[in-house]
N, CA, C and O atoms as CSV, one atom per row, in Angstrom:
chain,resi,resn,atom,element,x,y,z
A,1,MET,N,N,0.876,-1.601,-0.232
A,1,MET,CA,C,0.525,-0.189,-0.315
A,1,MET,C,C,0.932,1.243,-0.148
A,1,MET,O,O,1.654,1.453,0.828
A,2,ARG,N,N,0.538,2.546,-1.093
A,2,ARG,CA,C,1.688,3.127,-1.098
A,2,ARG,C,C,0.545,4.399,-0.485
A,2,ARG,O,O,-0.611,4.040,-0.262
A,3,PHE,N,N,0.800,5.350,-0.324
A,3,PHE,CA,C,0.299,6.963,-0.231
A,3,PHE,C,C,1.788,7.590,-0.221
A,3,PHE,O,O,2.918,7.226,0.104
A,4,LYS,N,N,1.008,9.016,-0.890
A,4,LYS,CA,C,2.064,9.844,-1.249
A,4,LYS,C,C,1.944,11.440,-0.356
A,4,LYS,O,O,0.979,11.892,0.260
A,5,ASN,N,N,3.688,12.199,-0.637
A,5,ASN,CA,C,2.768,12.918,0.606
A,5,ASN,C,C,3.107,14.292,-0.639
A,5,ASN,O,O,3.088,14.269,-1.869
A,6,LYS,N,N,3.511,15.816,0.709
A,6,LYS,CA,C,4.134,17.254,0.282
A,6,LYS,C,C,4.995,17.369,-0.316
A,6,LYS,O,O,5.172,18.370,-1.012
A,7,TYR,N,N,6.543,15.520,-0.189
A,7,TYR,CA,C,8.164,16.349,-0.082
A,7,TYR,C,C,7.798,14.883,-1.220
A,7,TYR,O,O,8.798,14.169,-1.299
A,8,GLY,N,N,6.905,14.486,-1.848
A,8,GLY,CA,C,7.049,13.806,-2.667
A,8,GLY,C,C,7.850,12.183,-2.556
A,8,GLY,O,O,8.018,11.561,-3.605
A,9,ASN,N,N,8.189,11.738,-1.573
A,9,ASN,CA,C,8.322,10.227,-0.290
A,9,ASN,C,C,7.059,9.024,-0.730
A,9,ASN,O,O,5.960,9.505,-1.005
A,10,LYS,N,N,7.159,8.007,-0.773
A,10,LYS,CA,C,5.925,7.891,-0.084
A,10,LYS,C,C,5.735,6.520,0.805
A,10,LYS,O,O,6.476,5.553,0.631
A,11,LYS,N,N,4.788,6.527,1.668
A,11,LYS,CA,C,4.404,5.192,2.101
A,11,LYS,C,C,4.607,4.238,2.153
A,11,LYS,O,O,4.109,3.762,1.133
A,12,ILE,N,N,5.045,3.504,2.683
A,12,ILE,CA,C,3.969,1.974,2.110
A,12,ILE,C,C,4.760,1.084,4.077
A,12,ILE,O,O,5.694,1.220,4.867
A,13,HIS,N,N,3.230,0.069,3.802
A,13,HIS,CA,C,3.210,-0.553,4.120
A,13,HIS,C,C,4.212,-2.366,3.780
A,13,HIS,O,O,4.217,-2.964,2.704
A,14,VAL,N,N,4.939,-2.820,5.104
A,14,VAL,CA,C,5.901,-3.652,4.374
A,14,VAL,C,C,5.527,-4.745,5.931
A,14,VAL,O,O,5.556,-4.292,7.075
A,15,ASN,N,N,5.199,-6.201,5.580
A,15,ASN,CA,C,5.218,-7.057,5.938
A,15,ASN,C,C,4.525,-7.030,7.778
A,15,ASN,O,O,4.655,-7.811,8.721
A,16,GLY,N,N,3.974,-6.048,7.645
A,16,GLY,CA,C,2.857,-4.496,8.139
A,16,GLY,C,C,3.500,-3.529,9.724
A,16,GLY,O,O,3.149,-3.278,10.877
A,17,ILE,N,N,5.178,-3.147,8.302
A,17,ILE,CA,C,5.702,-2.395,9.264
A,17,ILE,C,C,5.071,-0.328,8.251
A,17,ILE,O,O,4.471,-0.102,7.200
A,18,LYS,N,N,5.511,0.376,9.068
A,18,LYS,CA,C,4.529,1.735,7.460
A,18,LYS,C,C,5.771,2.149,7.576
A,18,LYS,O,O,6.234,1.424,8.456
A,19,PHE,N,N,6.263,2.581,7.367
A,19,PHE,CA,C,7.669,3.173,7.210
A,19,PHE,C,C,7.545,4.647,6.372
A,19,PHE,O,O,6.642,4.361,5.585
A,20,ASP,N,N,7.779,5.529,6.185
A,20,ASP,CA,C,7.513,6.977,5.868
A,20,ASP,C,C,8.390,6.975,4.213
A,20,ASP,O,O,8.568,8.014,3.578
A,21,SER,N,N,8.819,5.704,3.771
A,21,SER,CA,C,9.360,6.359,2.345
A,21,SER,C,C,10.494,4.753,2.043
A,21,SER,O,O,11.383,4.128,2.621
A,22,GLU,N,N,9.452,4.696,0.353
A,22,GLU,CA,C,11.620,3.875,0.780
A,22,GLU,C,C,12.800,3.519,0.946
A,22,GLU,O,O,13.268,2.385,1.045
A,23,LEU,N,N,13.278,4.501,0.975
A,23,LEU,CA,C,14.740,3.703,2.198
A,23,LEU,C,C,14.533,4.196,2.606
A,23,LEU,O,O,15.316,5.134,2.462
A,24,GLU,N,N,13.921,4.387,3.179
A,24,GLU,CA,C,13.728,4.609,4.737
A,24,GLU,C,C,13.150,2.752,5.065
A,24,GLU,O,O,13.579,2.099,6.016
A,25,SER,N,N,12.281,2.292,4.189
A,25,SER,CA,C,11.661,0.310,4.373
A,25,SER,C,C,13.581,-0.697,3.895
A,25,SER,O,O,13.945,-1.852,4.117
A,26,TYR,N,N,14.387,0.643,3.124
A,26,TYR,CA,C,15.751,-0.255,2.628
A,26,TYR,C,C,16.104,0.278,3.459
A,26,TYR,O,O,16.450,-0.613,4.234
A,27,CYS,N,N,16.251,1.002,3.818
A,27,CYS,CA,C,17.412,0.809,5.299
A,27,CYS,C,C,18.085,-0.058,6.433
A,27,CYS,O,O,19.206,-0.070,6.942
A,28,HIS,N,N,16.522,-1.026,6.673
A,28,HIS,CA,C,15.576,-1.755,8.087
A,28,HIS,C,C,15.935,-2.408,7.188
A,28,HIS,O,O,17.046,-2.789,7.557
A,29,LYS,N,N,15.666,-3.004,5.777
A,29,LYS,CA,C,15.236,-4.925,4.975
A,29,LYS,C,C,17.318,-4.497,5.136
A,29,LYS,O,O,17.897,-4.811,6.177
A,30,MET,N,N,17.928,-3.954,4.220
A,30,MET,CA,C,19.413,-3.810,4.924
A,30,MET,C,C,19.992,-4.217,6.772
A,30,MET,O,O,20.738,-5.139,7.101
A,31,LEU,N,N,19.571,-3.545,7.361
A,31,LEU,CA,C,19.991,-3.909,9.171
A,31,LEU,C,C,19.524,-5.016,8.690
A,31,LEU,O,O,20.250,-5.733,8.001
A,32,THR,N,N,18.364,-5.315,8.939
A,32,THR,CA,C,17.528,-6.984,9.724
A,32,THR,C,C,18.882,-8.114,8.738
A,32,THR,O,O,19.412,-9.179,9.055
A,33,ILE,N,N,18.996,-7.406,7.746
A,33,ILE,CA,C,19.981,-8.454,6.169
A,33,ILE,C,C,21.175,-9.248,7.023
A,33,ILE,O,O,21.439,-10.433,7.226
A,34,LEU,N,N,21.937,-7.574,7.540
A,34,LEU,CA,C,23.098,-7.610,7.982
A,34,LEU,C,C,23.273,-8.613,10.020
A,34,LEU,O,O,24.003,-9.504,10.456
A,35,GLY,N,N,22.042,-7.677,10.672
A,35,GLY,CA,C,21.975,-8.231,11.432
A,35,GLY,C,C,22.676,-7.713,12.156
A,35,GLY,O,O,23.624,-8.264,12.715
A,36,ILE,N,N,22.307,-6.418,12.298
A,36,ILE,CA,C,22.465,-5.509,13.389
A,36,ILE,C,C,22.093,-4.454,14.001
A,36,ILE,O,O,22.279,-3.358,13.470
A,37,ASN,N,N,21.417,-4.577,15.395
A,37,ASN,CA,C,20.749,-4.885,16.368
A,37,ASN,C,C,20.263,-2.769,16.214
A,37,ASN,O,O,21.080,-1.878,15.982
A,38,PHE,N,N,19.207,-2.644,16.373
A,38,PHE,CA,C,18.695,-1.084,16.119
A,38,PHE,C,C,17.202,-0.891,16.924
A,38,PHE,O,O,16.705,-1.888,17.448
A,39,GLU,N,N,16.678,0.095,16.985
A,39,GLU,CA,C,16.057,0.743,18.123
A,39,GLU,C,C,14.709,2.216,16.567
A,39,GLU,O,O,14.690,3.415,16.287
A,40,PHE,N,N,13.836,0.767,16.085
A,40,PHE,CA,C,12.895,1.551,14.692
A,40,PHE,C,C,12.239,2.500,15.708
A,40,PHE,O,O,11.990,2.398,16.910
A,41,GLN,N,N,11.967,3.872,14.393
A,41,GLN,CA,C,11.501,5.484,14.413
A,41,GLN,C,C,11.518,5.462,16.316
A,41,GLN,O,O,10.708,4.803,16.968
A,42,LYS,N,N,12.271,6.054,16.737
A,42,LYS,CA,C,13.328,6.158,18.163
A,42,LYS,C,C,12.235,7.617,18.196
A,42,LYS,O,O,11.984,7.961,17.041
A,43,GLN,N,N,11.468,8.631,19.393
A,43,GLN,CA,C,11.351,9.765,19.918
A,43,GLN,C,C,12.356,10.538,20.770
A,43,GLN,O,O,12.697,10.294,21.927
A,44,ILE,N,N,12.584,11.095,20.312
A,44,ILE,CA,C,13.173,12.286,21.013
A,44,ILE,C,C,13.664,13.283,21.289
A,44,ILE,O,O,14.573,13.740,20.597
A,45,THR,N,N,13.214,13.891,22.350
A,45,THR,CA,C,12.333,15.301,22.918
A,45,THR,C,C,13.525,15.729,22.890
A,45,THR,O,O,14.314,14.789,22.789
A,46,LEU,N,N,13.952,16.598,22.929
A,46,LEU,CA,C,14.920,18.294,22.089
A,46,LEU,C,C,14.686,19.154,23.314
A,46,LEU,O,O,15.584,19.188,24.156
A,47,ILE,N,N,13.545,19.871,23.511
A,47,ILE,CA,C,13.319,20.152,24.922
A,47,ILE,C,C,12.347,20.149,25.613
A,47,ILE,O,O,12.332,18.966,25.271
A,48,ASP,N,N,11.924,20.209,25.932
A,48,ASP,CA,C,11.072,19.429,27.674
A,48,ASP,C,C,10.273,20.781,27.516
A,48,ASP,O,O,10.667,21.947,27.487
A,49,LYS,N,N,8.799,20.130,27.410
A,49,LYS,CA,C,7.741,20.755,28.274
A,49,LYS,C,C,8.147,21.815,28.689
A,49,LYS,O,O,9.158,21.779,29.390
A,50,PHE,N,N,7.378,23.394,28.348
A,50,PHE,CA,C,7.270,24.708,30.034
A,50,PHE,C,C,6.422,25.772,30.162
A,50,PHE,O,O,6.192,26.589,29.270
A,51,LYS,N,N,6.093,25.772,30.934
A,51,LYS,CA,C,5.210,27.146,30.509
A,51,LYS,C,C,6.155,28.287,30.431
A,51,LYS,O,O,7.286,28.600,30.802
A,52,TYR,N,N,5.110,28.773,29.746
A,52,TYR,CA,C,5.970,30.765,30.272
A,52,TYR,C,C,4.617,31.400,30.243
A,52,TYR,O,O,3.914,31.559,29.245
A,53,GLY,N,N,4.270,31.846,31.855
A,53,GLY,CA,C,3.436,32.806,31.965
A,53,GLY,C,C,2.506,31.632,32.210
A,53,GLY,O,O,2.819,30.735,32.993
A,54,LYS,N,N,1.087,31.642,31.381
A,54,LYS,CA,C,0.102,31.181,31.370
A,54,LYS,C,C,-0.272,30.541,30.486
A,54,LYS,O,O,-1.396,30.432,29.996
A,55,GLU,N,N,1.044,29.901,30.146
A,55,GLU,CA,C,0.216,29.848,28.506
A,55,GLU,C,C,2.057,28.361,28.855
A,55,GLU,O,O,3.103,28.405,29.502
A,56,SER,N,N,1.210,27.133,27.727
A,56,SER,CA,C,1.580,26.107,28.268
A,56,SER,C,C,2.659,25.926,26.938
A,56,SER,O,O,2.490,26.415,25.821
A,57,ILE,N,N,3.630,25.216,27.317
A,57,ILE,CA,C,3.756,25.277,25.939
A,57,ILE,C,C,4.841,23.744,25.079
A,57,ILE,O,O,5.969,23.254,25.152
A,58,ARG,N,N,4.416,23.681,24.834
A,58,ARG,CA,C,4.535,21.757,24.337
A,58,ARG,C,C,6.305,21.794,23.943
A,58,ARG,O,O,7.191,22.646,23.878
A,59,ALA,N,N,6.152,20.203,23.725
A,59,ALA,CA,C,8.041,19.991,23.232
A,59,ALA,C,C,8.602,19.832,22.115
A,59,ALA,O,O,8.127,19.271,21.128
A,60,ILE,N,N,9.354,20.189,22.201
A,60,ILE,CA,C,10.441,19.897,20.401
A,60,ILE,C,C,11.069,18.560,21.087
A,60,ILE,O,O,11.784,18.299,22.055
A,61,THR,N,N,10.067,17.510,19.520
A,61,THR,CA,C,10.996,16.326,20.179
A,61,THR,C,C,11.409,16.312,17.941
A,61,THR,O,O,11.204,17.184,17.096
A,62,ALA,N,N,11.986,14.959,17.828
A,62,ALA,CA,C,12.643,14.654,16.928
A,62,ALA,C,C,12.380,13.124,16.349
A,62,ALA,O,O,13.113,12.639,17.211
A,63,VAL,N,N,11.915,11.892,15.560
A,63,VAL,CA,C,11.941,11.223,15.785
A,63,VAL,C,C,13.296,10.957,14.731
A,63,VAL,O,O,13.440,11.605,13.694
A,64,VAL,N,N,14.066,10.098,15.099
A,64,VAL,CA,C,14.614,9.074,14.424
A,64,VAL,C,C,14.271,8.263,13.502
A,64,VAL,O,O,13.046,8.218,13.392
A,65,ASP,N,N,14.934,7.464,12.642
A,65,ASP,CA,C,15.076,6.472,11.681
A,65,ASP,C,C,15.040,5.305,12.790
A,65,ASP,O,O,14.285,4.523,13.367
A,66,PHE,N,N,16.092,5.636,12.710
A,66,PHE,CA,C,17.142,4.448,13.200
A,66,PHE,C,C,17.489,4.415,14.153
A,66,PHE,O,O,16.628,3.613,14.518
A,67,VAL,N,N,18.206,4.624,15.263
A,67,VAL,CA,C,19.203,4.582,16.576
A,67,VAL,C,C,19.680,2.974,16.936
A,67,VAL,O,O,19.039,1.959,17.208
A,68,LEU,N,N,21.181,3.284,16.792
A,68,LEU,CA,C,21.611,1.623,16.107
A,68,LEU,C,C,22.294,1.975,17.965
A,68,LEU,O,O,22.072,2.890,18.759
A,69,ASP,N,N,23.034,0.913,18.018
A,69,ASP,CA,C,24.035,0.210,19.283
A,69,ASP,C,C,24.850,-0.575,18.441
A,69,ASP,O,O,24.529,-1.533,17.738
A,70,HIS,N,N,26.214,0.088,18.646
A,70,HIS,CA,C,27.138,-0.696,17.738
A,70,HIS,C,C,28.221,-0.374,18.007
A,70,HIS,O,O,28.772,0.704,17.786
A,71,ASN,N,N,28.755,-1.628,18.692
A,71,ASN,CA,C,30.501,-2.461,18.438
A,71,ASN,C,C,30.239,-0.517,19.950
A,71,ASN,O,O,31.148,0.291,19.758
A,72,GLY,N,N,29.675,-0.269,20.570
A,72,GLY,CA,C,29.835,0.625,21.949
A,72,GLY,C,C,29.606,1.561,21.669
A,72,GLY,O,O,29.569,2.357,22.608
A,73,ARG,N,N,29.204,2.317,19.816
A,73,ARG,CA,C,28.682,3.666,19.502
A,73,ARG,C,C,27.181,3.125,20.078
A,73,ARG,O,O,26.615,2.079,20.393
A,74,GLU,N,N,26.983,4.332,20.005
A,74,GLU,CA,C,25.540,4.135,19.860
A,74,GLU,C,C,25.486,5.592,17.816
A,74,GLU,O,O,26.393,6.403,17.626
A,75,ILE,N,N,24.849,5.511,17.284
A,75,ILE,CA,C,24.400,5.218,15.529
A,75,ILE,C,C,23.204,5.857,16.113
A,75,ILE,O,O,22.636,5.175,16.967
A,76,TYR,N,N,22.391,7.701,15.687
A,76,TYR,CA,C,21.493,8.121,15.328
A,76,TYR,C,C,21.179,8.676,13.794
A,76,TYR,O,O,21.292,9.811,13.330
A,77,LEU,N,N,20.640,7.142,13.051
A,77,LEU,CA,C,20.570,7.237,11.396
A,77,LEU,C,C,19.170,7.424,10.739
A,77,LEU,O,O,18.172,6.710,10.643
A,78,ASP,N,N,19.534,8.777,10.294
A,78,ASP,CA,C,17.982,8.717,9.986
A,78,ASP,C,C,18.399,9.281,8.311
A,78,ASP,O,O,19.337,9.975,7.919
A,79,THR,N,N,17.195,8.608,7.541
A,79,THR,CA,C,16.924,8.753,6.036
A,79,THR,C,C,15.717,10.220,5.669
A,79,THR,O,O,14.649,10.810,5.832
A,80,LYS,N,N,17.518,10.026,4.840
A,80,LYS,CA,C,15.988,11.418,4.444
A,80,LYS,C,C,17.132,12.184,2.572
A,80,LYS,O,O,18.144,12.835,2.311
A,81,GLY,N,N,16.171,11.582,1.969
A,81,GLY,CA,C,16.391,11.877,0.667
A,81,GLY,C,C,16.417,13.607,0.593
A,81,GLY,O,O,17.322,14.262,0.075
A,82,PHE,N,N,15.367,14.079,1.151
A,82,PHE,CA,C,15.015,16.267,1.019
A,82,PHE,C,C,15.147,16.312,2.530
A,82,PHE,O,O,14.156,15.804,3.056
A,83,ALA,N,N,15.967,16.715,3.324
A,83,ALA,CA,C,16.006,18.357,3.978
A,83,ALA,C,C,14.931,18.975,4.235
A,83,ALA,O,O,14.426,19.915,3.621
A,84,THR,N,N,14.540,18.381,5.256
A,84,THR,CA,C,13.380,19.880,4.854
A,84,THR,C,C,14.009,20.978,6.058
A,84,THR,O,O,14.146,20.488,7.179
A,85,GLU,N,N,14.369,22.332,5.888
A,85,GLU,CA,C,14.680,23.527,7.079
A,85,GLU,C,C,14.213,23.088,8.047
A,85,GLU,O,O,14.764,23.681,8.974
A,86,VAL,N,N,13.176,22.054,8.612
A,86,VAL,CA,C,12.624,22.224,10.355
A,86,VAL,C,C,13.846,20.909,10.781
A,86,VAL,O,O,14.709,20.755,11.645
A,87,SER,N,N,13.271,20.074,9.522
A,87,SER,CA,C,14.407,18.784,10.378
A,87,SER,C,C,15.772,18.930,9.869
A,87,SER,O,O,16.533,18.009,9.570
A,88,LYS,N,N,16.129,20.902,9.767
A,88,LYS,CA,C,18.273,20.518,9.441
A,88,LYS,C,C,18.316,21.215,11.093
A,88,LYS,O,O,19.269,20.869,11.791
A,89,ILE,N,N,17.469,22.010,11.586
A,89,ILE,CA,C,17.655,23.026,12.285
A,89,ILE,C,C,17.481,21.957,13.647
A,89,ILE,O,O,18.261,22.085,14.591
A,90,LYS,N,N,16.079,20.581,13.682
A,90,LYS,CA,C,15.945,19.905,14.534
A,90,LYS,C,C,16.854,18.672,15.073
A,90,LYS,O,O,16.464,18.105,16.093
A,91,TYR,N,N,18.055,18.223,14.439
A,91,TYR,CA,C,19.627,17.871,14.177
A,91,TYR,C,C,20.441,18.244,14.698
A,91,TYR,O,O,21.073,17.678,15.589
A,92,LYS,N,N,20.626,19.441,14.183
A,92,LYS,CA,C,21.753,20.083,14.541
A,92,LYS,C,C,20.846,19.710,16.338
A,92,LYS,O,O,21.406,19.011,17.183
A,93,MET,N,N,19.795,20.187,16.511
A,93,MET,CA,C,19.753,19.908,17.963
A,93,MET,C,C,20.154,19.527,18.702
A,93,MET,O,O,20.793,20.142,19.556
A,94,LEU,N,N,19.865,17.951,18.660
A,94,LEU,CA,C,20.478,16.745,18.256
A,94,LEU,C,C,21.563,16.877,18.521
A,94,LEU,O,O,21.684,16.864,19.746
A,95,LYS,N,N,22.996,17.077,17.739
A,95,LYS,CA,C,24.009,16.489,17.783
A,95,LYS,C,C,24.463,18.049,18.972
A,95,LYS,O,O,25.389,18.222,19.764
A,96,HIS,N,N,23.600,18.683,18.665
A,96,HIS,CA,C,23.788,19.404,20.364
A,96,HIS,C,C,23.361,19.019,21.801
A,96,HIS,O,O,23.864,19.357,22.872
A,97,GLN,N,N,21.984,17.986,21.462
A,97,GLN,CA,C,22.181,17.992,22.829
A,97,GLN,C,C,23.194,16.501,22.469
A,97,GLN,O,O,23.019,15.769,23.443
A,98,LEU,N,N,24.026,15.895,21.605
A,98,LEU,CA,C,24.946,14.741,21.664
A,98,LEU,C,C,26.181,14.759,21.859
A,98,LEU,O,O,27.099,13.949,21.988
A,99,LYS,N,N,25.963,16.265,21.853
A,99,LYS,CA,C,28.002,17.095,21.245
A,99,LYS,C,C,29.283,16.812,22.538
A,99,LYS,O,O,30.478,17.090,22.640
A,100,ASP,N,N,28.036,15.957,23.584
A,100,ASP,CA,C,29.945,15.723,25.382
A,100,ASP,C,C,28.576,15.010,25.458
A,100,ASP,O,O,27.654,15.532,26.086
A,101,LYS,N,N,28.380,13.430,24.618
A,101,LYS,CA,C,27.978,12.426,25.033
A,101,LYS,C,C,29.337,11.308,24.461
A,101,LYS,O,O,30.007,11.557,23.459
A,102,GLN,N,N,29.540,10.038,25.369
A,102,GLN,CA,C,30.667,9.711,23.882
A,102,GLN,C,C,30.664,8.689,23.137
A,102,GLN,O,O,30.060,7.713,23.584
A,103,ASN,N,N,31.418,8.545,21.574
A,103,ASN,CA,C,30.562,7.507,21.095
A,103,ASN,C,C,30.016,7.158,21.228
A,103,ASN,O,O,29.618,6.057,21.609
A,104,THR,N,N,29.344,9.269,20.539
A,104,THR,CA,C,27.721,8.463,19.265
A,104,THR,C,C,28.219,9.567,17.825
A,104,THR,O,O,29.055,10.355,17.384
A,105,GLU,N,N,27.396,9.106,17.677
A,105,GLU,CA,C,27.349,10.271,15.595
A,105,GLU,C,C,25.242,9.953,14.725
A,105,GLU,O,O,24.505,9.018,14.411
A,106,VAL,N,N,25.244,11.324,14.743
A,106,VAL,CA,C,24.407,10.932,14.184
A,106,VAL,C,C,24.566,11.623,12.508
A,106,VAL,O,O,25.158,12.677,12.276
A,107,VAL,N,N,24.075,10.988,11.741
A,107,VAL,CA,C,24.101,10.692,10.699
A,107,VAL,C,C,22.864,10.673,8.786
A,107,VAL,O,O,22.037,9.798,8.528
A,108,TRP,N,N,23.098,11.522,8.149
A,108,TRP,CA,C,21.871,11.194,7.283
A,108,TRP,C,C,22.260,10.588,6.256
A,108,TRP,O,O,23.347,10.936,5.796
A,109,LEU,N,N,21.531,9.539,5.600
A,109,LEU,CA,C,21.571,8.438,4.293
A,109,LEU,C,C,20.564,9.238,3.656
A,109,LEU,O,O,19.514,9.798,3.971
A,110,HIS,N,N,21.634,9.002,2.149
A,110,HIS,CA,C,20.083,10.160,0.828
A,110,HIS,C,C,19.947,8.658,-0.165
A,110,HIS,O,O,18.901,8.602,-0.811
A,111,SER,N,N,20.739,7.678,-0.298
A,111,SER,CA,C,19.508,7.160,-0.925
A,111,SER,C,C,20.186,5.355,-0.894
A,111,SER,O,O,19.105,4.792,-0.718
A,112,LYS,N,N,20.387,5.131,-0.905
A,112,LYS,CA,C,20.205,3.853,-1.556
A,112,LYS,C,C,22.217,2.924,-1.572
A,112,LYS,O,O,22.955,2.044,-1.131
A,113,LYS,N,N,22.045,4.078,-2.459
A,113,LYS,CA,C,23.773,3.586,-2.391
A,113,LYS,C,C,24.297,3.860,-0.710
A,113,LYS,O,O,24.893,3.035,-0.018
A,114,GLU,N,N,23.834,5.437,-0.247
A,114,GLU,CA,C,24.277,5.718,0.752
A,114,GLU,C,C,24.374,5.244,1.406
A,114,GLU,O,O,25.497,5.176,1.906
A,115,VAL,N,N,22.888,4.241,2.169
A,115,VAL,CA,C,23.490,3.191,2.919
A,115,VAL,C,C,23.272,1.611,3.000
A,115,VAL,O,O,22.875,0.767,3.802
A,116,MET,N,N,23.916,1.735,1.302
A,116,MET,CA,C,24.605,0.134,1.718
A,116,MET,C,C,25.684,0.854,1.439
A,116,MET,O,O,25.874,0.554,0.260
A,117,ASN,N,N,26.564,1.647,1.752
A,117,ASN,CA,C,28.036,1.566,2.477
A,117,ASN,C,C,28.197,2.056,2.906
A,117,ASN,O,O,29.190,2.695,2.557
A,118,TYR,N,N,27.576,2.469,4.146
A,118,TYR,CA,C,27.595,2.983,5.846
A,118,TYR,C,C,27.148,1.677,6.474
A,118,TYR,O,O,27.715,1.221,7.467
A,119,LEU,N,N,26.182,1.118,5.913
A,119,LEU,CA,C,25.837,-0.246,6.563
A,119,LEU,C,C,27.643,-1.447,5.722
A,119,LEU,O,O,28.744,-1.437,6.273
A,120,ASN,N,N,27.515,-1.766,5.203
A,120,ASN,CA,C,28.763,-2.468,5.295
A,120,ASN,C,C,30.180,-1.411,5.575
A,120,ASN,O,O,30.928,-1.783,6.480
A,121,ASN,N,N,30.427,-0.559,5.081
A,121,ASN,CA,C,31.591,-0.685,5.637
A,121,ASN,C,C,31.077,-0.851,7.744
A,121,ASN,O,O,32.039,-1.389,8.291
A,122,LEU,N,N,29.926,-0.532,8.813
A,122,LEU,CA,C,30.063,-0.847,10.127
A,122,LEU,C,C,29.968,-2.126,10.332
A,122,LEU,O,O,30.722,-2.622,11.169
A,123,LYS,N,N,28.572,-3.366,9.281
A,123,LYS,CA,C,29.809,-4.474,9.523
A,123,LYS,C,C,31.763,-5.491,9.528
A,123,LYS,O,O,32.273,-6.424,10.148
A,124,LYS,N,N,32.275,-4.284,8.162
A,124,LYS,CA,C,34.128,-4.346,8.284
A,124,LYS,C,C,34.373,-3.865,9.355
A,124,LYS,O,O,35.390,-4.217,9.953
A,125,GLU,N,N,33.365,-2.777,9.973
A,125,GLU,CA,C,34.756,-2.707,11.727
A,125,GLU,C,C,34.323,-3.751,11.723
A,125,GLU,O,O,35.075,-4.656,11.363
A,126,GLU,N,N,32.807,-4.108,12.153
A,126,GLU,CA,C,32.404,-5.789,13.452
A,126,GLU,C,C,34.127,-6.731,12.824
A,126,GLU,O,O,35.350,-6.743,12.966
A,127,ASP,N,N,33.141,-7.287,12.205
A,127,ASP,CA,C,34.580,-8.634,11.614
A,127,ASP,C,C,36.463,-7.885,11.556
A,127,ASP,O,O,37.248,-8.774,11.223
A,128,VAL,N,N,37.067,-6.700,11.780
A,128,VAL,CA,C,37.615,-6.754,12.094
A,128,VAL,C,C,37.795,-6.771,13.445
A,128,VAL,O,O,38.531,-7.592,13.993
A,129,ILE,N,N,37.064,-5.768,14.137
A,129,ILE,CA,C,36.557,-6.007,15.922
A,129,ILE,C,C,36.568,-7.706,16.160
A,129,ILE,O,O,37.150,-8.026,17.196
A,130,ILE,N,N,36.225,-8.407,15.664
A,130,ILE,CA,C,36.147,-9.866,16.257
A,130,ILE,C,C,37.297,-10.194,15.755
A,130,ILE,O,O,37.957,-10.842,16.567
A,131,LYS,N,N,38.104,-9.930,14.220
A,131,LYS,CA,C,39.438,-10.680,14.266
A,131,LYS,C,C,39.996,-10.790,15.097
A,131,LYS,O,O,40.646,-11.824,15.256
A,132,GLN,N,N,40.012,-9.546,16.236
A,132,GLN,CA,C,41.427,-8.942,16.180
A,132,GLN,C,C,41.526,-9.377,18.136
A,132,GLN,O,O,42.397,-9.591,18.980
A,133,SER,N,N,40.102,-9.312,18.046
A,133,SER,CA,C,39.293,-9.717,19.633
A,133,SER,C,C,40.093,-11.346,20.171
A,133,SER,O,O,39.539,-12.386,19.815
A,134,PRO,N,N,41.029,-11.398,20.786
A,134,PRO,CA,C,42.090,-12.664,21.637
A,134,PRO,C,C,40.717,-13.642,21.708
A,134,PRO,O,O,39.570,-13.221,21.862
A,135,ILE,N,N,41.165,-15.216,21.539
A,135,ILE,CA,C,40.681,-16.091,21.774
A,135,ILE,C,C,40.752,-17.263,22.942
A,135,ILE,O,O,41.428,-18.281,22.796
A,136,ASP,N,N,40.126,-17.039,23.873
A,136,ASP,CA,C,40.972,-17.262,24.577
A,136,ASP,C,C,39.292,-19.555,24.714
A,136,ASP,O,O,38.071,-19.703,24.770
A,137,TRP,N,N,40.281,-20.339,24.696
A,137,TRP,CA,C,39.777,-21.463,24.721
A,137,TRP,C,C,40.203,-22.487,26.002
A,137,TRP,O,O,39.726,-23.620,26.072
């Protein structure tokens, strides 16, 4: 089932999972095939809700497509063929929030080729770490 939104990407459903784009679906499939653990569509609060006088101000949140816990690194991975001005600002806010946190990375991937290259490099790093680990039997 496909739905078109105002940014031109098509929302799709695959195996009961709703994806915001074909690129997001492709990344999910590749992560699963490569056996990389991830959280899908994690909502992150960038600014907590607050009161301004009598006015209640809602929290500002961002939904990150994938959060990977990979080899001691926390990777916030988003797939965007087209980044809006709002999404650019939210990801700057996310980077600011994570700036002092060790071993974190915020990554935007814009095409299937970028997804494939990035995930293959992650898998290669994992293989190198496994090969370099001493084996105690």
